[in-house]
N, C-alpha and C positions, 0 to 999 in steps of 0.2 A: 526577563528584563524588558523594559518598555522600548519599543522601536520609535524613537523620537522623530526620525525622518518620515516614517509612515504617518505619524500624527500631523507633522508639519505640512505634508502634501495634501492633507485633507482640508486645510484652511485656504481661504481665498488668496492670500499672499503666496502661500506655498504652491498652489496650482499655477499661479501666474509665473512665478520664478522658475519652477521646474519646466514648464512649457517653453518659456523663453530660452532657457539654457539647454534644452534638449535632454534633461535629466530623467531618470526613471520616475514614473508616476504610479506607484502602487495604490491599490484601494483595499480597504479592509475586506477580508474574505467572509463570505456567508457560510458559517459552519452550523452543524446541527444543534438545535436546542429543542427541548420538549415543547416549547411554545411555537416554534417554527420548524417542524421536522422535514418540510419539503421546500424546494425552490418556489419562488413566487412567480406564477405564470403557467403557461401551457407548453406541451411538447408537440413539436411538428415532426412528423415522420415522412421522409421522402425515400423513394426507391430509384436507384440509378439503373435504369433498364429493368431487368427481370430478376427477382429474388431467387437465389439458389438454396435457400434454407429448406431443410427437410420437413420442417413444421413451422407454422406461423409464430410470430412473436406473441407473447402473452398480452392480454388486454391491460393488465395492471403493471406499469413500469414506474409507479410512484408519482406520476404527473398526469393530469388530464390531457388527453390528446385532442388537438384541434386541427382543422384543415388549414387555417390561416390565422395569423396573429401579428399585431403591429410590433410587439416586442416579446418574442417567445423566450421562455426560460431556458429552453434546450431544443436542439435539433438533432435528430437521429437519421442518418442516411444509410439505408441498406444497399451496400455495394457488393454483396456476396456473389452476384451474377456477373460482375465486371471481369471480362476475360480477354479483351483486346485493347490495344492502345486507343482505338477510337472510342471504346466504352468509357475511358477516363473522362472524356468530355461530359458525360452524363453526371459524373461526380461534381465537376466544376459547375455545371448548370444547376444542380440541386442546391449548392451552397452559396454560389456567387450572389444571388439576390438577397440572401438572408444574413450574411455575416455581420454587416454593420448594425442590423436591427436587434441582434441577440442581447438580452438584458445583461446588466452588470452582474458578475459572478454566475453567468450562464454557462451552458455546457454544449459542446459539439461532440457527438460520438459517431464514428464511422464504423459500420459493421461490415467486415470483410470476411473472406473465406480463407482457409489454410492454403498456402501455395501448393500447387500440384507437383508431385515428383515426376510426373510423366508428360505434362503439358507445359513446356517452358514459356509459352506465350502467356498463359494464365498466371504462371508463377511470377513472371516479370511484372505483370500488371498489378497483381495483388501485392507484391513487394513495393511497387510504386506508391501504394496507398500509405505505406509507413513513412516515406519521405514527405508525402503530402501532409499527413496529420502532424508530424513533428514540426514542420514549417508553420502550419496554421496555428499551432499552439503558441509559437513565438510571435505571431502577428496579432492575436486577438486582443490582448490587453484587458484592462478593466476587470481583472479577477476572473476572466473567462478561461475555460480549459478545453483542450481537445485531446481525445484518446481514440485508439483503434482497438476493436475487439474482433478477433478471428474466431468464427464459429460455423458449425454445420447445422446446429439445431437452435431454433429460437427459444425453446423451453430451457435448454441447457445453459444458454447465455443469460437467462433472466436475472439471476442473482447479481452477475457482473454489471449488467445494464442498470439495474436499480441502484447499485452502489455509485456508478459513474454519473448517473443522472440526479444525484442527491447532494445535499450539502455536506455529507460525510466525506466526499472525495475532494474537498476544497483545495488540497495541496498536491493533488495527483494530476499531472498533465504531461502530454507527449509520450504516453505509455502505450505499449502494444501488449495486449493480453489475449492469450489463447484459451479457449474453452474446449473441453472434450465433449463426449456424447452421453455421459452419465446423466440419468434423469434426476432432477433436483428433488430433494425430500420436501413434502408438503408440510409446512409449519403450522402447528396448532394455533400459535399466536405469533404473527409476524412482528409484533412489537416486542416480543420476548423470545427471540429465536433460540437462545441457549438454555432455556428452562429445562431443568432436569439433568443438565450436563455439568461435569466437573472439569475445571481448567486449572492448570499449574502454570504460573508465570515466574520465571527466574529473573533475578535482578529487580525485584518488585518493591524494594524499600522506598525508592524515590524516583523522580524524573519520569522517563518514558515508561519504565516498568510499572510504576505505581499507576500511571494513567491507563495503561493497557488493562491492568487489573480492574480499575474502576469501570471502564467501558464494558468489559466482559461481564462484570457483575450487573451493570445496568441492563444488559441484554439477557439476564436471567441465570448466568452460570454461578455455580458454587466455586469459590476461589480457594486455591492453596497458593499462598504467596511465599516465595523462596528468595533468600538472600544470604550473604555471608554472616557469620556470627557477630562480626564487628558492627553490623548495621541492624542488630536485632531489635533495638528500641524503636527505630524508625519503621522497621518491618512490621512490628506488632501494631504500631499506630496505623499503618496503611491497612492492615487486615481488619482492625477494629472499626475502621470507617466504612467498610463495605457491607452491603446487605447480604443476607443469605447464609450466614454462618461461616464467613471466611476464616481460614486458619493460617498461621505463620509457621514456616519451617526454616529455621536458621541452619544453614548448611553450606559448606564450601563445595561448589560443583566440581572442583578438581580433585576432591578426595577420592581415594580408591574405592570406597564403599558408597559413593554418592547415589548411584542408581539403586542399590539395595535399600538405602534409607528412604529414597523417594517412593519406591514400590511399597515399603512398609507403611508409609504415610497415606497410601491410597489403596486400602484393602478392597474397595469396591471398584477399582479401575479408574481410568482417566480417559477423557474425551478430547481435551484440547491441551496440547503441550506447546508453550510459547518459550522459545529460547531467546531471552532478552539480555541475560547477564553478559557484561563485556567490560573490558578495561582498555586504557591507552597507556603506553609508555613511550612517548614520542622522542625520537632522536634520529638524526641522520645515520645511515648504516655505518659510515666510517667511525662514528662516535658511539655506536650502540653496543654495550656489553651483552654477552650471551644471556644473562639473567633477564634483561629487559625484553629480549627477543622471545625467550621461551615462556615467560610469564603471560604475555599477551596471547601467544598461540595456544597455551594450555587452557586458559579461560575461554577464549573466544571461539576456538575451533575444536580442540581435542575433547573438551568436556561435552560439547554438543554431539560429536560423533559417538563418544562412548555411551552417554546416557540414552541417546536415541536408539542405538543398537540394542542396549540391554533392555530397555522398556518395551521395544517391539518384540524381542525374542521371548520375553517373559509374559507377553500377552497383557501387559498393564494397559496399553493403549487399545481401547475397544474398537471393534469394527465401526466404521462411520466416523472415526476419529480424525483429528486435524493436528498436524505439526506445522508451526509457524516459526521460522528462524529469522534472526535479525542480521541482515547483511549491511551494506553501506555503499554509498556512491564512491567511497575511497577504494572499495574492492573492485569497482568498475573502471574508474579513471585514474586511480593512484593518487598519492598525496605526498608532498615533500615532507620528509621527516617521519613518515608512517609506513615504512616498508613492512614492519611487523604487523601493524593493524590492518593494512591493505591486504596483505597475504592472508590473514585470518578471515577477513570478510569475503575475499574472492573464493576462499575455500568453502564458505557457506553456500555460495552460488553453485559450486561444483557438487556439493552434497545434495542440494535440492534437485538439480537436473538429473543426477544419476539415481538417487533413491526414489524419487517420486513415482515412476512407473512401477517399480518393484513393490514398493510399500502399498500401492493401490491394489496390485494384483494379489499379493500374498497376505495382506493384513486388512485391506479395505480402508486404508488410511491415506489421506492426501498430505503432501509436503510442499510448502510454499515459503517464500521469504519476502519480507519488506526490506527495502534498501533506503534508509533515511538520508536526506541531504542535510542542509543547515537547519537544525531544529533548535528553537529557543529553550535552552536549559541552563542550569547553573554552570555547566561545563563550558558552553559557548559564551556565556556572559563573561567568563574569565579570559576569553581570547582578546588579544590586543585590538584596539578600536578599529584601525583601518582594515585589518584582516577580517574582523567581524562584519564590518560594513560591506566588504567585498562578498563575503559569504551570503549575506542577506540579499544583495542586489543582483548577483550573477545567476539569476534564473528568470523564467518568463513571467513570474508573478511579482518579481522585484521585492521580495520580502522573505523573512525566515518562516519556517513552519512552526507548529506547536506540537507538543507531545500528543495531544488528542488526534492529530492528523495521522500519526503512526498507529495509534490505538484503533481508530476507526477502520483503517485498512486491515489491521490484524483481525478485528471483529468480523469483517466481511469474509476473510479467508476461513475463519473459525465457524461460520454459520453452517448448519446442516444443509441449507439450500445451495451451498457452494461446492457440491460434490463434483461438478464438472471442471472446477478450477484446480489444476494440479501441475506441479513443476514450474510454477510461475515465479518470477522475481520482479516485483513492482516497486519502482522508485517512488518514494514520497519526498519529493524534492522541489516541487514547483517547476519542474522541467529545468533542472540545473543545466547551465551551459557546459558543465564538465561531464564527460562520459557520454553514453548513448542511451 
């Protein structure tokens, strides 16, 4: 659905009126296209004091690096060595002269270190970077974003930095992302990172799921698209539109034999499992019958737990595989009339945090989640006008996201180069004012 307010603010009268009245002034976001795959401009790299990275940052972060620029596309500040409150002044000094000059739809990424469990001064200062970055994201405006990456290794952080410094992360802001120490896989073709890999996307008939399938196929994956039998016609149309011999699997993920049928459809194994299927049955708890509660929990959480366990135990997910689940900011902040939905999505976050280290150790598989905010879909188009407008404007970018924003984040998680990204829940919400 068209965002008429966004279009209006792009006109001369709209800019004048919104500026005069102090209303939000969103700008169209720069998203990835084949014609413009990178941000326009250069990357400035600054170090706040001394870097504590175990190895240097890679040379290629998706943008040409310059010493100075009048309007940089992005600024990366290495604050991994910041360990005292006095050191925080170096972060201020690095960014203060540059903030106003950063180009529209530009990026600020602060690279921090994991807080120390034994040095409370370092831990306090590194945690301070989180408040700094979240606040900066709310100040930047003009489609610009700010994010914090916690890393020990420059090489291990490379995939995350490339994503955050690219148009693919247009609707990701105010996020804190931790990376481990696993060495990234060298990609034979960075433009086609999922070549030779098989991906299964549930809830793929339409909306966000269909867009996730499209982006994974764009990146080279062979797709198996899954949705309920009632959506089979749309499901087959989605699969038919994808390159690489995509197939359609009409299946209710809550069925007792769902995992067995998925395994049977994947005789050669699976590399990427995307849990996107989900439903809502909204009603306040006092008015919610048991069926509305249980149906949402069954689809959104129980089926994810059961199929994940079964596919891991059966070895269907190959080593080097990726599990990406769909949470929601409702699971972080709660939502009126959505106790069932919020419970199910908070459960996804619990699953990711608990399973991720064990899945990596035992199966060589990473587990992460995307948590969408207000995304422009047919479902949100049916929301009453004033609630819909509030959802669009109550974030730092003052607009709704698109299904492709969720899909791009999923593709970054799914990449073989993202081996060091595990146990993360990243909100794709334009830094919504709800939640943290």
